[in-house]
Structure formats: structure tokens, C-alpha cells
Backbone as a chain_set.jsonl record, in Angstrom:
{"seq": "MTRACGLSELDDDKPFAVEVDDVAVVLVRRGDAVHALRDECSHAAVALSEGELSRKGLECWLHGSCFDLRTGAPSAPPATEPVDVYAVTVDGDDVLVDVTRTLN", "coords": {"N": [[-7.421, -6.665, 11.272], [-5.806, -8.65, 8.918], [-3.316, -11.046, 8.186], [-1.742, -10.764, 5.135], [0.489, -11.399, 3.592], [4.061, -11.918, 3.556], [6.319, -9.199, 3.976], [8.718, -9.528, 2.68], [7.989, -10.981, 0.483], [7.111, -9.231, -1.391], [7.941, -7.435, -4.264], [9.408, -4.346, -5.268], [7.236, -2.118, -6.928], [5.781, -4.106, -8.262], [2.828, -5.694, -8.899], [0.99, -7.768, -6.628], [-0.969, -10.487, -6.103], [-3.387, -11.416, -3.696], [-5.588, -13.142, -1.423], [-7.733, -11.916, 0.956], [-9.568, -12.57, 3.68], [-11.626, -13.646, 2.013], [-11.702, -11.703, 0.016], [-10.523, -10.454, -3.009], [-7.404, -9.041, -3.364], [-4.976, -6.666, -4.411], [-1.64, -6.111, -3.818], [0.795, -3.554, -3.623], [4.092, -2.673, -3.458], [5.936, 0.167, -2.821], [8.866, 1.346, -2.335], [9.129, 2.074, 1.03], [6.438, 2.013, 1.467], [3.347, 0.21, 1.433], [0.63, -0.614, -0.539], [-2.834, -1.421, -0.734], [-5.321, -2.569, -2.797], [-8.578, -3.248, -4.138], [-8.668, -6.112, -6.105], [-9.764, -5.782, -8.741], [-10.673, -4.34, -11.701], [-12.593, -1.424, -12.042], [-13.837, -0.87, -14.372], [-13.767, -3.031, -16.26], [-13.895, -5.373, -14.809], [-11.677, -7.141, -14.442], [-8.634, -8.705, -13.263], [-6.581, -6.513, -11.546], [-4.085, -7.088, -10.64], [-2.771, -8.328, -12.664], [-1.863, -6.362, -14.214], [0.393, -3.542, -14.653], [2.682, -1.222, -13.057], [2.6, 2.244, -13.622], [3.577, 5.674, -14.162], [1.22, 6.926, -13.611], [-0.156, 5.243, -11.953], [-1.59, 2.101, -10.954], [-1.971, 0.126, -13.676], [-4.544, -1.194, -15.624], [-4.456, -4.162, -17.444], [-6.137, -4.751, -19.577], [-7.701, -2.594, -20.829], [-6.238, -0.342, -20.244], [-6.898, 1.466, -18.192], [-5.944, 3.448, -15.399], [-5.193, 3.42, -11.913], [-5.001, 5.325, -8.968], [-2.731, 4.647, -6.385], [-3.086, 5.427, -3.743], [-5.66, 6.505, -3.456], [-7.382, 5.08, -5.078], [-8.695, 6.21, -7.158], [-9.561, 6.593, -10.604], [-7.094, 7.445, -12.943], [-6.814, 7.534, -15.564], [-8.758, 7.055, -18.486], [-10.534, 4.094, -19.717], [-11.974, 3.824, -17.312], [-14.199, 5.15, -14.861], [-15.005, 5.015, -12.284], [-13.796, 4.667, -8.927], [-11.582, 2.169, -7.425], [-11.756, 0.105, -4.5], [-9.703, 0.977, -1.728], [-7.648, -0.329, 0.761], [-6.875, -0.371, 4.301], [-3.527, -0.725, 5.405], [-1.046, -2.286, 7.376], [2.293, -2.682, 8.332], [4.011, -5.03, 10.102], [6.855, -5.904, 11.335], [7.835, -8.492, 9.352], [5.336, -9.009, 8.481], [2.576, -8.285, 6.447], [-0.305, -6.663, 6.97], [-3.739, -6.466, 6.297], [-6.788, -4.694, 6.231], [-9.755, -5.468, 5.153], [-12.244, -4.697, 5.812], [-12.325, -2.049, 6.156], [-12.348, 0.656, 4.164], [-10.339, 3.123, 2.553], [-11.226, 5.082, 0.935]], "CA": [[-6.338, -6.798, 10.319], [-5.488, -10.036, 8.585], [-2.035, -11.185, 7.496], [-1.906, -11.012, 3.704], [1.714, -12.02, 3.101], [5.271, -11.38, 4.157], [6.876, -8.055, 3.258], [9.802, -10.042, 1.845], [7.4, -11.559, -0.731], [6.728, -8.153, -2.303], [8.975, -6.723, -5.007], [9.044, -2.96, -5.562], [6.487, -1.785, -8.147], [5.248, -5.3, -8.935], [1.57, -6.096, -8.269], [1.006, -9.079, -5.983], [-2.353, -10.881, -5.827], [-3.654, -12.212, -2.501], [-6.975, -13.142, -0.971], [-7.809, -11.562, 2.371], [-10.938, -12.752, 4.157], [-12.472, -13.884, 0.833], [-11.687, -10.542, -0.873], [-9.349, -10.397, -3.881], [-6.654, -7.815, -3.099], [-3.675, -6.522, -5.045], [-0.696, -5.341, -3.011], [1.879, -2.927, -4.375], [5.121, -2.073, -2.598], [6.703, 1.271, -3.405], [9.787, 1.737, -1.272], [8.686, 1.648, 2.359], [4.974, 1.996, 1.518], [2.614, -0.895, 0.821], [-0.735, -0.213, -0.847], [-3.75, -2.537, -0.966], [-6.504, -2.188, -3.558], [-9.409, -4.368, -4.601], [-8.037, -6.661, -7.311], [-10.749, -5.845, -9.82], [-10.853, -3.073, -12.407], [-13.98, -0.961, -11.955], [-14.376, -0.738, -15.732], [-13.944, -4.285, -16.993], [-13.962, -6.501, -13.882], [-10.552, -8.066, -14.604], [-7.661, -8.586, -12.176], [-5.567, -5.462, -11.653], [-2.778, -7.674, -10.323], [-2.146, -8.759, -13.915], [-1.382, -5.147, -14.872], [1.701, -3.088, -14.209], [2.741, 0.127, -12.514], [3.067, 3.33, -14.478], [3.67, 6.892, -13.354], [-0.148, 7.306, -13.267], [-0.687, 4.312, -10.968], [-1.715, 0.705, -11.356], [-2.628, 0.123, -14.983], [-5.261, -2.4, -16.008], [-3.866, -4.737, -18.655], [-7.097, -4.952, -20.66], [-8.035, -1.362, -21.563], [-5.309, 0.731, -19.916], [-7.292, 2.351, -17.097], [-4.96, 3.526, -14.32], [-5.787, 3.728, -10.62], [-4.1, 5.892, -7.984], [-2.492, 3.67, -5.323], [-3.523, 5.941, -2.436], [-7.093, 6.837, -3.413], [-8.157, 4.177, -5.927], [-9.348, 6.984, -8.216], [-9.008, 6.367, -11.942], [-6.33, 8.576, -13.449], [-6.845, 7.427, -17.019], [-9.948, 6.336, -18.944], [-11.969, 4.327, -19.737], [-12.624, 3.715, -15.997], [-14.682, 6.397, -14.267], [-15.282, 4.74, -10.881], [-12.604, 4.216, -8.196], [-11.555, 0.849, -6.809], [-11.561, 0.214, -3.059], [-8.355, 0.977, -1.164], [-7.767, -0.863, 2.114], [-5.853, -0.027, 5.288], [-2.397, -1.658, 5.471], [-0.051, -2.102, 8.422], [3.425, -3.602, 8.245], [4.497, -5.367, 11.435], [7.995, -6.778, 11.055], [7.726, -8.982, 7.975], [3.928, -9.279, 8.195], [1.747, -7.256, 5.826], [-1.662, -6.846, 7.471], [-4.727, -5.696, 5.52], [-8.149, -4.661, 6.788], [-10.696, -5.312, 4.034], [-13.524, -4.17, 6.31], [-12.196, -0.589, 6.242], [-11.819, 1.264, 2.95], [-9.777, 4.451, 2.767], [-11.759, 6.028, -0.051]], "C": [[-5.997, -8.282, 10.154], [-4.149, -10.075, 7.853], [-2.292, -11.569, 6.04], [-0.713, -11.754, 3.123], [2.883, -11.477, 3.91], [5.788, -10.22, 3.324], [7.97, -8.511, 2.296], [9.289, -10.691, 0.555], [7.092, -10.504, -1.789], [7.955, -7.514, -2.946], [8.497, -5.31, -5.278], [8.348, -2.842, -6.917], [6.008, -2.994, -8.95], [3.973, -5.725, -8.216], [1.626, -7.543, -7.774], [-0.42, -9.42, -5.562], [-2.428, -11.744, -4.579], [-5.156, -12.221, -2.255], [-6.971, -12.91, 0.531], [-9.274, -11.651, 2.795], [-11.945, -12.828, 3.004], [-12.594, -12.684, -0.1], [-10.398, -10.577, -1.69], [-8.698, -9.027, -3.726], [-5.371, -7.841, -3.915], [-2.835, -5.624, -4.146], [0.38, -4.784, -3.917], [2.828, -2.285, -3.374], [5.859, -1.018, -3.4], [7.618, 1.792, -2.311], [9.32, 1.185, 0.054], [7.177, 1.516, 2.466], [4.414, 0.746, 0.84], [1.17, -0.446, 0.666], [-1.567, -1.465, -1.129], [-5.002, -2.009, -1.656], [-7.302, -3.443, -3.892], [-8.847, -4.825, -5.947], [-9.062, -6.867, -8.419], [-10.922, -4.455, -10.421], [-12.334, -2.678, -12.351], [-14.628, -0.798, -13.324], [-14.704, -2.09, -16.345], [-13.968, -5.53, -16.117], [-12.911, -7.574, -14.172], [-9.536, -7.769, -13.501], [-6.636, -7.49, -12.449], [-4.172, -6.0, -11.377], [-2.056, -8.177, -11.573], [-1.62, -7.57, -14.718], [0.006, -4.788, -14.388], [1.621, -1.654, -13.723], [3.243, 1.087, -13.577], [3.172, 4.565, -13.604], [2.28, 7.368, -12.925], [-0.756, 6.402, -12.205], [-0.679, 2.89, -11.478], [-2.565, 0.636, -12.614], [-3.262, -1.225, -15.275], [-4.722, -2.886, -17.357], [-4.836, -4.774, -19.834], [-7.354, -3.698, -21.488], [-7.166, -0.171, -21.188], [-5.776, 1.728, -18.859], [-6.222, 2.301, -16.011], [-5.65, 3.968, -13.038], [-4.717, 4.206, -9.655], [-3.959, 4.912, -6.818], [-3.032, 4.124, -3.977], [-5.034, 6.124, -2.339], [-7.975, 5.859, -4.184], [-8.844, 4.884, -7.079], [-8.726, 6.672, -9.57], [-8.285, 7.626, -12.414], [-6.224, 8.539, -14.966], [-8.085, 6.63, -17.418], [-9.569, 4.969, -19.52], [-12.664, 4.226, -18.375], [-13.038, 5.092, -15.489], [-14.96, 6.245, -12.777], [-13.994, 4.273, -10.187], [-12.713, 2.747, -7.796], [-11.299, 1.049, -5.319], [-10.079, 0.157, -2.707], [-8.5, 0.587, 0.307], [-6.606, -0.414, 3.001], [-4.804, -1.141, 5.348], [-1.509, -1.276, 6.646], [1.046, -3.125, 8.185], [3.965, -3.777, 9.66], [5.621, -6.382, 11.273], [7.952, -7.19, 9.594], [6.276, -9.25, 7.584], [3.248, -8.065, 7.57], [0.307, -7.566, 6.207], [-2.607, -5.925, 6.724], [-6.083, -5.818, 6.193], [-9.131, -4.403, 5.658], [-12.076, -4.838, 4.491], [-13.503, -2.648, 6.375], [-11.567, -0.06, 4.963], [-11.352, 2.673, 3.262], [-10.285, 5.473, 1.777], [-13.271, 6.054, -0.015]], "O": [[-5.917, -9.041, 11.12], [-3.881, -9.232, 6.998], [-2.963, -12.559, 5.75], [-0.87, -12.629, 2.271], [2.705, -10.679, 4.83], [5.706, -10.253, 2.096], [8.128, -7.939, 1.217], [10.069, -10.926, -0.368], [6.841, -10.838, -2.947], [8.889, -7.105, -2.256], [7.305, -5.092, -5.495], [8.809, -3.392, -7.918], [5.849, -2.916, -10.169], [4.024, -6.083, -7.039], [2.221, -8.415, -8.407], [-1.011, -8.711, -4.748], [-1.648, -12.681, -4.409], [-5.896, -11.409, -2.81], [-6.293, -13.613, 1.28], [-10.114, -10.888, 2.316], [-12.979, -12.16, 3.021], [-13.503, -12.647, -0.929], [-9.309, -10.713, -1.132], [-9.336, -7.993, -3.926], [-4.754, -8.892, -4.092], [-3.254, -4.531, -3.764], [0.825, -5.443, -4.856], [2.424, -1.464, -2.551], [6.34, -1.271, -4.504], [7.202, 2.582, -1.462], [9.132, -0.023, 0.2], [6.675, 0.968, 3.447], [4.929, 0.287, -0.18], [0.557, 0.041, 1.615], [-1.069, -2.441, -1.69], [-5.662, -1.102, -1.148], [-6.766, -4.55, -3.924], [-8.582, -4.003, -6.823], [-9.212, -7.962, -8.96], [-11.278, -3.508, -9.719], [-13.213, -3.507, -12.585], [-15.841, -0.609, -13.419], [-15.793, -2.281, -16.888], [-14.055, -6.642, -16.638], [-13.211, -8.767, -14.151], [-9.577, -6.706, -12.882], [-5.916, -7.529, -13.447], [-3.183, -5.426, -11.834], [-0.85, -8.424, -11.533], [-1.007, -7.746, -15.771], [0.708, -5.607, -13.794], [0.63, -0.96, -13.946], [4.174, 0.791, -14.326], [2.88, 4.498, -12.41], [2.167, 8.137, -11.97], [-1.775, 6.755, -11.611], [0.134, 2.521, -12.325], [-3.729, 1.036, -12.617], [-2.609, -2.265, -15.186], [-4.558, -2.1, -18.29], [-4.398, -4.824, -20.983], [-7.239, -3.73, -22.713], [-7.334, 0.91, -21.754], [-5.112, 2.743, -18.647], [-5.659, 1.242, -15.735], [-6.572, 4.783, -13.065], [-3.661, 3.587, -9.526], [-4.961, 4.402, -6.317], [-3.401, 3.29, -3.15], [-5.623, 5.924, -1.277], [-9.185, 5.815, -3.966], [-9.506, 4.241, -7.895], [-7.511, 6.505, -9.678], [-8.807, 8.735, -12.294], [-5.612, 9.416, -15.575], [-8.427, 5.643, -16.767], [-8.392, 4.719, -19.781], [-13.856, 4.521, -18.293], [-12.317, 6.074, -15.666], [-15.134, 7.243, -12.077], [-13.191, 3.562, -10.791], [-13.795, 2.16, -7.826], [-10.697, 2.044, -4.918], [-9.308, -0.599, -3.298], [-9.366, 1.106, 1.012], [-5.511, -0.12, 2.522], [-5.132, -2.328, 5.342], [-1.251, -0.096, 6.886], [0.774, -4.286, 7.877], [4.328, -2.808, 10.327], [5.371, -7.574, 11.094], [8.024, -6.346, 8.701], [6.015, -9.679, 6.46], [3.331, -6.955, 8.096], [-0.239, -8.6, 5.82], [-2.317, -4.743, 6.537], [-6.475, -6.887, 6.66], [-9.323, -3.259, 5.247], [-12.966, -4.606, 3.672], [-14.534, -2.021, 6.62], [-10.388, -0.299, 4.703], [-11.906, 3.339, 4.137], [-9.826, 6.615, 1.774], [-13.895, 6.793, -0.777]]}, "num_chains": 1, "name": "protein.A"}
């Protein structure tokens, strides 16, 4: 696990771009939960961190594909492939991400 940022740096439902061990990651805080996904849309290879949260998940700003925060599965086209989801641990104010272990 590598420290990605401080929990206090994350706003609810606002994507936050970080690099963890040379991997682009987008963090999303929803209440007490923090989710970590690969910061690249599987359809158009653009940064998901530039998108926004909808009821369907994290929405890509370019074509509107949405990805489930827990599974990385696309919940709206045009994407058909999931994005990687990484293990997250919160330790005090530290948000730790393991990019060597995907949850999907």
C-alpha cells in the first residue's frame, strides 16, 4: 500500500487525480468510503478524473461512459470494458492504495 493523499484532501463526490507508483489513479470519496480506479476511460483513453459523479457512477467527460465505483464495470455506453479498481485503506488521514492488487 502506498500513500496516495490525505483524506482531508478529498471532497465528497469529486474525482481527485493522483499518481500511485507510476499509475494514474482517480480517487472518489463517498461519505466514509473511498474508491480508487484507474484514471483512464476504457473507451477513449482520457482521464476519468476530469469527469463527474452521476447516479450511475463516474462519468467520462468525453463520451459519457459511466463506471461503477466498486467494480469498474461500465454502466453506460459507449464503453464496454471495465476499468481497474484498486484496494484502498484509510489509516487516520492517510489514503493508501495498492495498485498491484485489482478488485475486479
